[in-house]
C-alpha positions in Angstrom: 61.6 125.1 77.4 64.7 127.0 78.9 64.8 124.9 82.0 68.4 125.1 82.3 68.2 128.8 83.5 64.9 127.9 85.2 63.1 130.9 83.5 59.8 131.3 80.9 60.8 133.5 78.1 58.0 135.7 76.8 56.9 137.3 73.5 54.3 140.2 73.9 51.9 140.6 71.3 50.9 144.3 71.6 52.4 147.8 72.5 49.1 148.3 74.8 49.5 150.8 77.9 49.7 147.6 80.3 52.9 146.0 78.6 55.4 148.3 80.6 53.8 147.1 83.8 53.8 143.4 82.6 57.2 143.7 81.8 58.2 145.4 85.2 56.1 142.8 87.0 57.9 140.1 85.0 61.2 141.1 86.1 60.4 141.3 89.8 58.8 137.9 89.4 62.3 136.6 88.9 61.4 133.4 87.0 60.6 134.8 83.6 61.7 137.3 81.2 60.2 139.4 78.0 62.4 138.7 75.1 60.4 140.4 72.4 57.6 142.8 72.0 55.6 142.9 68.6 53.4 145.5 67.0 51.7 146.2 63.5 53.8 149.4 63.7 57.9 148.6 63.9 58.6 151.9 65.1 56.2 151.7 68.0 57.8 148.1 69.1 61.3 149.3 68.8 60.4 152.4 70.9 58.8 150.4 73.5 61.4 147.6 73.5 63.9 150.3 73.8 62.5 152.0 76.6 61.9 148.6 78.4 65.3 147.3 77.5 63.9 144.5 75.6 66.1 142.7 73.4 64.1 142.4 70.4 61.1 143.9 68.7 59.2 142.6 65.5 56.3 144.0 63.4 54.8 140.5 62.7 53.5 138.2 65.6 54.4 135.2 63.6 57.9 135.9 64.3 57.2 135.1 67.8 55.3 132.1 67.3 57.9 130.9 65.1 60.7 131.5 67.6 61.9 128.4 69.3 63.5 130.5 72.1 60.0 131.8 72.9 58.3 129.6 75.7 55.2 131.6 76.1 53.1 134.3 74.7 51.3 137.2 76.7 48.3 138.7 74.8 46.8 142.2 75.9 45.2 142.9 72.6 41.6 144.4 72.0 39.2 142.2 73.9 37.8 140.7 70.7 41.1 139.6 69.4 41.9 137.4 72.4 40.4 134.2 71.0 42.1 134.2 67.4 45.6 135.2 68.6 45.3 132.6 71.6 44.5 130.1 69.6 47.0 130.7 67.0 49.9 130.7 69.9 48.5 127.4 71.1 48.6 125.7 67.7 52.1 127.1 67.3 53.2 125.3 70.6 53.4 128.4 73.2 51.9 128.8 76.6 49.6 131.4 76.9 48.8 134.2 79.4 45.8 136.0 78.5 44.8 139.6 79.7 41.3 139.9 81.3 38.6 139.4 79.9 39.6 135.9 78.6 37.5 136.0 75.7 33.8 137.1 74.9 32.1 133.8 74.6 32.2 130.8 76.7 32.5 128.5 73.7 35.7 130.3 72.8 37.0 129.6 76.1 36.0 126.2 76.1 37.7 125.3 73.0 40.9 127.1 74.1 41.4 125.2 77.2 40.7 122.0 75.3 43.0 123.0 72.7 45.8 123.7 75.5 45.2 120.4 77.2 45.3 118.5 74.1 48.9 119.9 73.2 49.9 120.1 76.9 50.2 123.8 77.3 49.5 126.1 79.9 46.9 128.7 79.5 45.1 131.3 82.0 43.3 134.4 82.3 45.6 137.0 84.1 44.0 138.3 87.2 46.4 139.7 89.7 44.0 140.3 92.9 44.0 136.9 94.2 47.8 136.6 94.7 48.1 140.0 96.4 49.7 139.5 99.9 46.9 141.5 101.8 44.6 138.7 101.0 46.5 136.2 102.9 45.6 137.8 106.2 41.8 138.7 105.1 41.5 134.9 104.2 42.7 134.1 107.7 40.3 136.3 109.3 37.4 135.0 107.2 38.3 131.3 107.8 39.1 131.7 111.4 35.7 133.6 112.1 37.6 136.5 113.6 34.7 138.8 113.0 32.1 136.0 112.8 30.5 134.7 109.5 31.0 137.0 106.3 27.8 138.2 105.0 27.9 140.4 102.3 30.4 141.7 99.7 30.5 145.2 98.2 32.9 145.7 95.3 33.1 149.1 93.7 35.0 150.2 90.8 34.6 153.7 88.8 36.7 155.7 86.3 35.5 158.8 84.2 38.5 159.6 82.3 41.7 157.9 80.9 41.8 155.2 78.1 39.1 152.9 79.4 36.5 155.1 78.4 37.6 156.0 75.1 38.0 154.4 71.7 37.2 150.6 71.4 36.6 150.5 75.0 33.1 152.0 74.4 32.3 149.5 71.5 30.4 146.3 71.8 31.5 144.4 68.9 35.2 145.0 70.3 34.5 143.6 73.7 34.2 147.1 75.2 32.0 148.0 78.1 32.3 148.2 81.9 31.2 144.5 82.3 33.6 142.9 80.5 36.4 145.3 81.6 35.8 144.3 85.1 34.2 140.7 85.5 37.4 138.9 86.1 38.2 140.9 89.2 34.6 140.5 90.8 34.1 136.9 89.9 37.4 135.4 90.9 37.7 137.5 94.1 34.3 136.6 95.1 34.5 133.0 94.8 38.5 133.2 96.1 37.0 134.8 99.5 33.7 133.0 99.8 33.7 130.0 97.7 31.1 128.9 94.8 28.6 131.2 93.6 25.0 129.8 93.2 23.0 132.2 91.2 23.9 135.8 89.2 21.9 138.6 88.2 22.3 142.3 87.2 21.4 145.3 85.3 23.1 148.0 83.3 23.1 151.2 81.2 24.5 151.8 77.8 26.5 153.6 75.4 24.9 154.2 71.9 27.0 151.0 70.7 25.2 148.7 73.3 28.4 148.5 75.5 27.6 149.0 79.0 28.6 152.3 80.7 27.5 151.2 84.1 26.3 148.0 85.6 25.5 146.2 88.7 25.7 142.6 89.2 24.5 140.6 92.3 25.6 137.3 93.2 24.3 134.7 95.9 26.3 131.7 97.5 25.1 128.5 98.7 25.7 129.7 102.4 23.4 132.7 101.6 26.3 135.2 101.6 25.7 137.7 98.7 28.0 140.0 96.8 27.5 142.9 94.7 29.6 144.8 92.1 29.1 148.3 91.0 31.0 149.8 88.2 30.5 153.2 86.6 32.5 155.4 84.1 30.2 158.3 84.7 30.6 159.1 88.4 33.4 158.3 90.8 32.8 156.0 93.9 35.2 155.4 96.8 36.7 152.3 95.0 37.3 149.3 97.1 35.9 146.3 98.4 33.7 146.4 101.8 33.5 142.9 103.6 30.7 142.9 106.0 30.8 140.5 108.8 28.3 139.5 111.7 30.6 141.4 114.2 32.4 144.2 112.0 33.5 145.0 108.5 36.9 145.2 106.5 37.5 148.0 103.8 40.0 147.1 100.9 40.8 150.4 99.0 41.5 149.6 95.4 40.9 146.1 96.1 42.1 144.9 92.7 45.7 146.4 93.3 45.6 146.4 97.2 48.2 146.8 99.7 46.4 147.4 102.9 43.0 147.0 104.4 41.3 148.7 107.5 39.5 146.3 110.0 36.6 147.7 111.8 35.3 145.4 114.7 32.2 145.7 116.3 33.8 146.7 119.4 37.1 148.1 119.5 39.6 150.4 117.4 40.2 150.1 113.8 43.2 148.2 112.8 45.1 148.4 109.5 46.7 145.5 107.7 49.6 146.7 105.7 51.3 144.5 103.2 53.4 146.7 101.1 54.2 145.1 97.9 57.0 146.4 95.3 54.6 145.9 92.4 51.3 144.4 92.1 51.8 142.1 89.0 54.8 140.6 90.3 53.0 137.8 92.4 50.6 136.4 89.7 53.5 136.4 87.2 55.6 134.3 89.6 52.9 132.2 90.1 51.9 131.3 86.5 55.6 131.1 85.7 56.1 128.4 88.5 53.1 126.6 86.9 54.6 126.5 83.3 58.1 125.4 84.8 56.5 122.7 86.8 54.7 121.4 83.6 51.0 122.2 85.1 48.6 123.2 82.4 46.3 125.3 84.6 46.6 127.3 87.5 44.6 126.3 90.9 44.0 129.9 91.8 42.4 130.8 88.2 41.2 127.4 86.7 39.6 126.9 83.6 36.2 125.9 84.9 35.9 129.4 86.7 37.0 131.3 83.6 34.7 129.6 81.4 31.6 130.0 84.0 32.6 133.6 84.5 32.4 134.3 80.8 29.0 132.4 80.6 27.5 134.7 83.4 28.5 137.7 81.3 26.9 136.0 77.9 23.6 135.5 80.0 23.7 138.8 81.6 24.2 140.7 78.2 21.6 138.3 76.5 18.8 139.4 79.2 19.7 143.1 79.0 19.4 143.2 75.2 16.0 141.4 75.3 14.7 143.7 78.0 15.8 146.7 75.6 13.7 145.2 72.5 10.3 146.8 71.8 
C-alpha cells in the first residue's frame, strides 16, 4: 500500500465506456489515481490511456495483478465476467472495486466477500447514489419528519437508445437485461432512505434471449412503507425518484446522479434543494479510497450483507419469472 503518498493506485481492467468517467472521478476524489489501463486490444488500451493521461497501458490484465505498485483493481467488464476477474484479483492480493451489478449469483458474492476477508482485502460494489450531497438534506427531511412519515418511493429509469440496449446488454447469459443493470441503485437507495426491506416481488417482459426488456419491482419495509422500481428500454419515463410523505412529496430528477431535488409541501410553495457537484463519481470513490487507506475491508454504506441480499432478490425474481413462462 502506497501510504507514504496517502493514495490508492488502481489498475483498470477494461476500456469500457465508463472508464473515462471513473478516471475523472478518481482525479477529483484526490486520494487515488489510475496507473494503468488494460485491454485485450493493446491499441485500444494505449489510445484510451493517452486520451486520459494514464501513464501505462497493457494488453494482459495479469500485468496489473502482478504489479506490486498497484493497490486496487477496478472491474467494469461484461456483467458475467465480474466474478472470475474479481476472484483472480483478490487471489493476487489486490483490493477490488466492482462495477454494478456486483455478480449474477448470490453464492458468487458470498464466496468473494469471504475470500476478501480471508486475505484482508477491501471489496465493494460501486454504487454512487448514496454518496451524492443532495441526499444529506433529503435524509434530514426524512429523519426529522419535516413532511411527516415517508410512505412510498417511486423509482423510474428508462432509456431507448445508446449502448445499454445493444450487444451483450440484451443477452441473459452475459448478465444483460434491465433488472441486473439497475438493481443496485434501487435496492441500495431504498434501504439507504428507509431501512431494511421485508419483502420483494416483481414482474417483467423479455427479449428473445430471456433478458428483461422492462421490469417492475415492488418492496415493502417493516414500517409499512413501500417502494417500486419501474425500468424500461422501450419507452421513456420522467426519470427520477419521487418520495411521497404524509404531508408532501420530493422529486429527485435522475436520482442516481442527482444534484438537485424539488420539495412540494402539502401547504406552501415548492422549494428546490440545489447541491451542485463537480462530478458524481468522485464522492463514492473518495469514500472507497478512505476505506482502503484506513485498512477497512468493507464499506459501511455498501456492506457485503446488502449486496449479497440484493443479488439474491434478483435470482429469486428471475427464477419466478422463468417458471411462470414455462408451459
